[in-house]
C-alpha positions as CSV (number, residue, x, y, z in Angstrom):
1,X,-15.5,-15.7,15.2
2,X,-15.7,-13.5,12.1
3,X,-14.8,-9.7,12.5
4,X,-15.9,-7.1,9.8
5,X,-13.6,-4.2,10.5
6,X,-14.8,-0.7,10.1
7,X,-13.2,2.3,8.5
8,X,-11.5,4.9,10.9
9,X,-13.2,8.1,11.5
10,X,-12.0,10.5,8.9
11,X,-11.9,14.2,9.6
12,X,-11.1,16.7,6.7
13,X,-9.7,19.8,8.3
14,X,-6.6,21.8,8.9
15,X,-4.1,20.2,11.1
16,X,-3.8,23.7,12.9
17,X,-7.2,23.0,14.5
18,X,-5.9,19.8,16.3
19,X,-6.0,20.3,20.0
20,X,-4.5,17.2,21.5
21,X,-4.2,17.1,25.4
22,X,-3.2,13.4,25.8
23,X,0.4,12.4,26.4
24,X,1.5,11.5,22.9
25,X,3.9,9.1,21.1
26,X,4.7,10.3,17.6
27,X,5.8,8.1,14.8
28,X,7.1,10.1,11.7
29,X,10.0,11.0,9.5
30,X,12.0,14.2,9.4
31,X,10.8,15.2,5.9
32,X,7.1,14.5,6.9
33,X,7.3,16.3,10.2
34,X,9.1,19.3,8.6
35,X,6.3,19.6,6.0
36,X,3.8,20.5,8.6
37,X,5.8,23.7,9.3
38,X,5.0,23.7,13.1
39,X,1.2,23.7,12.5
40,X,0.7,20.7,14.7
41,X,1.3,21.0,18.3
42,X,1.4,17.8,20.4
43,X,2.1,17.0,24.0
44,X,5.0,14.7,23.2
45,X,6.3,12.2,25.4
46,X,8.5,10.4,22.8
47,X,9.1,10.7,19.0
48,X,10.6,8.1,16.8
49,X,11.3,7.7,13.1
50,X,10.9,4.2,12.0
51,X,13.1,3.1,9.3
52,X,12.0,-0.5,8.6
53,X,8.8,-2.6,8.9
54,X,10.4,-5.7,10.3
55,X,8.1,-7.5,12.8
56,X,10.7,-7.7,15.5
57,X,11.6,-3.9,15.1
58,X,7.8,-3.0,15.6
59,X,7.7,-5.4,18.6
60,X,10.7,-3.5,20.1
61,X,9.2,-0.1,19.5
62,X,6.0,-1.3,21.1
63,X,7.8,-2.8,24.1
64,X,9.8,0.4,24.8
65,X,6.8,2.8,24.7
66,X,6.8,5.0,27.9
67,X,3.9,4.0,30.2
68,X,2.6,7.6,30.4
69,X,1.6,7.7,26.7
70,X,-2.1,7.7,26.2
71,X,-2.3,8.1,22.4
72,X,0.0,7.1,19.3
73,X,0.1,9.6,16.4
74,X,1.5,8.8,13.0
75,X,2.4,11.7,10.6
76,X,3.7,10.7,7.2
77,X,3.4,7.8,4.9
78,X,2.6,4.0,5.2
79,X,5.5,3.1,7.3
80,X,4.8,5.5,10.0
81,X,1.1,4.5,9.8
82,X,1.9,0.8,10.1
83,X,4.2,1.3,12.9
84,X,1.6,3.4,14.8
85,X,-1.2,1.0,14.3
86,X,1.1,-1.9,15.5
87,X,2.3,0.1,18.6
88,X,-1.2,1.1,19.5
89,X,-2.6,-2.3,19.1
90,X,0.2,-3.8,21.2
91,X,-0.4,-1.4,24.0
92,X,-4.2,-1.1,23.8
93,X,-3.9,2.7,22.8
94,X,-5.9,4.8,20.3
95,X,-4.2,5.8,17.1
96,X,-4.5,9.1,15.2
97,X,-3.0,9.2,11.5
98,X,-2.2,12.3,9.7
99,X,-1.1,11.4,6.1
100,X,1.3,13.9,4.4
101,X,0.5,12.2,1.0
102,X,-2.3,9.7,-0.2
103,X,0.4,7.2,-0.9
104,X,-1.1,4.0,0.4
105,X,-4.4,2.7,1.5
106,X,-3.0,1.4,4.8
107,X,-4.0,4.7,6.5
108,X,-7.6,3.4,6.5
109,X,-7.0,-0.4,6.9
110,X,-7.3,-2.5,10.0
111,X,-4.2,-4.3,9.4
112,X,-0.4,-3.4,9.7
113,X,1.8,-4.7,6.9
114,X,5.0,-6.2,8.5
115,X,8.0,-7.8,7.0
116,X,8.9,-11.2,8.2
117,X,11.2,-13.9,6.7
118,X,11.5,-12.0,3.4
119,X,7.8,-11.3,2.7
120,X,4.9,-9.3,3.8
121,X,2.6,-10.5,6.4
122,X,-0.4,-8.7,8.0
123,X,-1.2,-8.2,11.7
124,X,-4.9,-7.5,12.6
125,X,-4.5,-4.3,14.5
126,X,-8.0,-2.7,14.1
127,X,-8.4,0.6,12.4
128,X,-7.0,3.9,13.6
129,X,-9.3,5.9,16.0
130,X,-9.0,8.9,13.5
131,X,-7.5,9.9,10.3
132,X,-7.0,13.5,9.6
133,X,-6.8,14.8,6.0
134,X,-5.5,18.3,5.5
135,X,-5.6,19.1,1.7
136,X,-3.2,21.9,2.0
137,X,-0.5,19.3,3.2
138,X,-1.4,16.6,0.7
139,X,-1.7,18.8,-2.3
140,X,1.7,20.2,-1.6
141,X,3.4,16.8,-1.3
142,X,5.9,15.7,-4.0
143,X,4.2,14.6,-7.2
144,X,5.8,11.1,-6.9
145,X,4.1,10.6,-3.5
146,X,1.0,13.0,-3.4
147,X,-1.5,10.5,-4.9
148,X,0.5,7.3,-5.6
149,X,-2.0,5.4,-3.5
150,X,-3.9,5.1,-6.8
151,X,-1.6,2.1,-7.4
152,X,-3.7,0.2,-4.8
153,X,-6.8,0.7,-6.9
154,X,-5.0,0.1,-10.2
155,X,-3.7,-3.2,-8.8
156,X,-7.4,-4.4,-8.7
157,X,-7.0,-5.0,-12.5
158,X,-4.4,-7.6,-12.0
159,X,-5.7,-8.7,-8.5
160,X,-9.1,-9.7,-10.0
161,X,-7.3,-11.4,-13.0
162,X,-5.3,-13.6,-10.5
163,X,-8.3,-14.2,-8.2
164,X,-10.3,-15.5,-11.1
165,X,-7.2,-17.5,-12.4
166,X,-7.0,-19.3,-9.0
167,X,-10.6,-20.0,-8.8
168,X,-10.6,-21.6,-12.3
169,X,-7.9,-23.9,-11.1
170,X,-9.7,-24.7,-7.7
171,X,-6.9,-22.9,-5.8
172,X,-9.0,-20.7,-3.6
173,X,-10.2,-21.6,-0.1
174,X,-13.9,-21.5,1.1
175,X,-13.0,-18.1,2.7
176,X,-11.4,-16.7,-0.4
177,X,-13.7,-18.1,-2.9
178,X,-14.5,-16.1,-6.1
179,X,-17.5,-13.8,-5.5
180,X,-18.8,-12.2,-8.7
181,X,-20.6,-9.4,-6.8
182,X,-17.4,-8.4,-4.9
183,X,-15.4,-8.6,-8.2
184,X,-17.9,-6.4,-9.9
185,X,-17.7,-3.7,-7.3
186,X,-13.9,-3.9,-7.2
187,X,-13.8,-3.5,-11.1
188,X,-16.0,-0.4,-10.8
189,X,-13.6,1.1,-8.3
190,X,-10.7,0.5,-10.8
191,X,-12.6,1.9,-13.6
192,X,-13.0,5.2,-11.8
193,X,-9.3,5.1,-10.8
194,X,-8.5,5.2,-14.5
195,X,-10.7,8.3,-14.9
196,X,-9.2,10.4,-12.1
197,X,-5.3,9.4,-12.6
198,X,-4.4,12.6,-14.5
199,X,-6.1,14.9,-12.1
200,X,-4.4,13.0,-9.2
201,X,-0.9,13.4,-10.9
202,X,-1.6,17.1,-11.2
203,X,-2.5,17.5,-7.6
204,X,-6.1,18.6,-8.1
205,X,-7.8,18.5,-4.7
206,X,-11.2,17.4,-6.3
207,X,-9.3,14.4,-7.9
208,X,-7.4,13.6,-4.6
209,X,-10.8,13.7,-2.9
210,X,-12.0,11.2,-5.4
211,X,-8.9,9.1,-4.6
212,X,-9.7,9.2,-0.9
213,X,-13.4,8.1,-1.6
214,X,-12.3,5.2,-3.8
215,X,-9.5,4.0,-1.4
216,X,-12.1,3.9,1.4
217,X,-14.5,2.0,-0.9
218,X,-11.8,-0.4,-1.8
219,X,-10.9,-1.0,2.0
220,X,-14.6,-1.3,3.0
221,X,-15.0,-4.0,0.4
222,X,-12.0,-5.9,1.5
223,X,-13.1,-5.6,5.1
224,X,-16.5,-7.0,4.2
225,X,-15.3,-10.1,2.5
226,X,-12.4,-10.6,4.9
227,X,-9.6,-10.8,2.5
228,X,-7.5,-8.8,-0.1
229,X,-7.8,-11.1,-3.2
230,X,-9.7,-8.5,-5.3
231,X,-6.9,-6.0,-4.8
232,X,-3.7,-8.0,-4.2
233,X,-2.2,-10.5,-6.5
234,X,1.0,-11.2,-8.4
235,X,1.8,-7.4,-8.8
236,X,2.1,-7.1,-5.1
237,X,4.0,-10.3,-4.7
238,X,6.6,-8.9,-7.1
239,X,6.9,-5.8,-4.9
240,X,7.3,-7.9,-1.9
241,X,10.1,-9.9,-3.6
242,X,12.1,-6.9,-4.9
243,X,11.7,-4.7,-1.9
244,X,14.7,-6.1,-0.2
245,X,16.9,-5.0,-3.2
246,X,15.7,-1.4,-3.0
247,X,16.5,-0.6,0.6
248,X,12.9,0.0,1.3
249,X,12.1,2.2,4.3
250,X,14.3,5.0,3.3
251,X,14.6,3.6,-0.3
252,X,12.1,3.4,-3.2
253,X,8.6,4.2,-2.4
254,X,6.2,1.2,-2.4
255,X,4.2,2.6,-5.3
256,X,7.2,2.6,-7.5
257,X,7.6,-1.1,-6.8
258,X,4.0,-2.0,-7.4
259,X,3.7,0.1,-10.7
260,X,6.1,-2.2,-12.5
261,X,4.5,-5.1,-10.8
262,X,1.2,-4.2,-12.3
263,X,2.7,-4.0,-15.8
264,X,4.3,-7.4,-15.3
265,X,1.2,-9.2,-14.1
266,X,-1.0,-7.5,-16.8
267,X,1.4,-8.7,-19.4
268,X,1.5,-12.3,-17.9
269,X,-2.4,-12.2,-18.3
270,X,-2.2,-11.1,-21.8
271,X,-3.5,-7.7,-21.3
272,X,-2.9,-4.6,-23.5
273,X,-0.6,-2.7,-21.0
274,X,-0.4,0.6,-22.9
275,X,-3.3,2.2,-21.2
276,X,-2.2,0.8,-17.8
277,X,1.3,2.2,-18.3
278,X,0.1,5.7,-19.3
279,X,-2.3,5.8,-16.5
280,X,0.3,4.8,-14.0
281,X,2.6,7.5,-15.2
282,X,0.0,10.2,-15.3
283,X,-0.8,9.6,-11.6
284,X,2.8,10.4,-10.7
285,X,4.0,6.7,-10.2
286,X,7.5,6.2,-11.5
287,X,8.3,3.1,-13.6
288,X,12.1,3.6,-13.9
289,X,13.4,3.4,-10.2
290,X,14.2,-0.4,-10.3
291,X,17.3,-1.6,-12.0
292,X,16.3,-3.9,-15.0
293,X,18.8,-6.6,-13.8
294,X,17.1,-6.6,-10.4
295,X,13.8,-7.1,-12.1
296,X,15.0,-10.0,-14.2
297,X,16.7,-11.6,-11.1
298,X,13.3,-11.3,-9.2
299,X,11.4,-12.8,-12.1
300,X,13.6,-15.8,-12.2
301,X,12.9,-16.3,-8.6
302,X,9.1,-15.5,-8.5
303,X,7.7,-19.3,-8.9
304,X,9.8,-20.3,-5.9
305,X,9.1,-17.2,-4.0
306,X,5.2,-17.5,-4.1
307,X,5.5,-21.2,-3.1
308,X,8.0,-20.8,-0.4
309,X,6.0,-18.1,1.3
310,X,2.6,-19.8,0.5
311,X,1.1,-16.8,-1.0
312,X,-2.4,-17.0,-2.4
313,X,-2.4,-18.6,-5.8
314,X,-1.6,-16.4,-8.8
315,X,-0.1,-16.5,-12.3
316,X,3.3,-16.6,-10.8
317,X,2.7,-20.1,-9.6
318,X,2.7,-21.3,-13.3
319,X,5.3,-18.9,-14.6
320,X,8.2,-20.2,-16.7
321,X,11.1,-18.2,-15.7
322,X,13.2,-19.2,-18.6
323,X,15.6,-16.4,-20.1
324,X,13.6,-16.1,-23.3
325,X,10.3,-15.7,-21.5
326,X,11.8,-13.1,-19.1
327,X,13.4,-11.0,-21.9
328,X,10.0,-11.1,-23.8
329,X,8.2,-9.9,-20.6
330,X,10.8,-7.2,-20.1
331,X,10.3,-6.0,-23.7
332,X,6.4,-6.0,-23.5
333,X,6.6,-3.9,-20.2
334,X,9.3,-1.6,-21.3
335,X,11.1,-2.5,-18.0
336,X,14.2,-3.5,-20.1
337,X,15.0,0.3,-20.5
338,X,14.9,0.9,-16.7
339,X,18.2,2.1,-15.2
């Protein structure tokens, strides 16, 4: 059976208008919850602050959900949203997501990203019942989080390169075969992302609304074809691999891992990375949050990492992790000057 998942219902309105009557479980973080300034009133049964995305941890949260809960709310970023989607799916309950920043596309997807055995896997949870967008909340988020979900769109640049690279080497499956129409649509989304990046970084609501539209278009496209190859390749694999070195969860935001990954992947594919670097920076994504020694250590391990975890074929499968190649790559991307 093939399922083409829909987007969630998206309501753009003030959170002060939410009138929830169902007994509620809330997944959030203290900063995110405090950012709402008491505007959201919920009939809480239980509140939790997830600190990791390990599958077994999500399973424990789902198992311990009080039986009287009738709806699961997420307030915050991608970790809270993934936890809520997983818990809602495991308990057959509706999920409502309230982002406090447009930091990931996971608010709109039908999957929860979980960590298992040192990499990222996906659980088909179905989409949230509802996503509520309050521009006052999102536009006032910190600049390094507010619109950094744009990295999900900029990663289309390298995701498409890897997808075509795999297809040229007969390394795709029938389900993930290269489809020019899908690649063309994805490339158009990425092109628009470059145009709005500065406005996103400045917190302009018009640009953030454009970002919302483009993320929804990207998610709808990957839902339609049933996989993430147009948008996920070696740039995300790098982020998966280095995440454990950064205490992710309460550590470095995911966009600050993917941003350097995009530069690395683009350089490996022989692209001019100058405009990509400037676009990433203008959107508020930081490129100096990872230690250069950690980047080099992960690059040495990447060929083995992608094979060990059986990740879809990318340029990392044929990467030569020699010291000379790694130093050249660090210099080209400017990551040799990171802290």
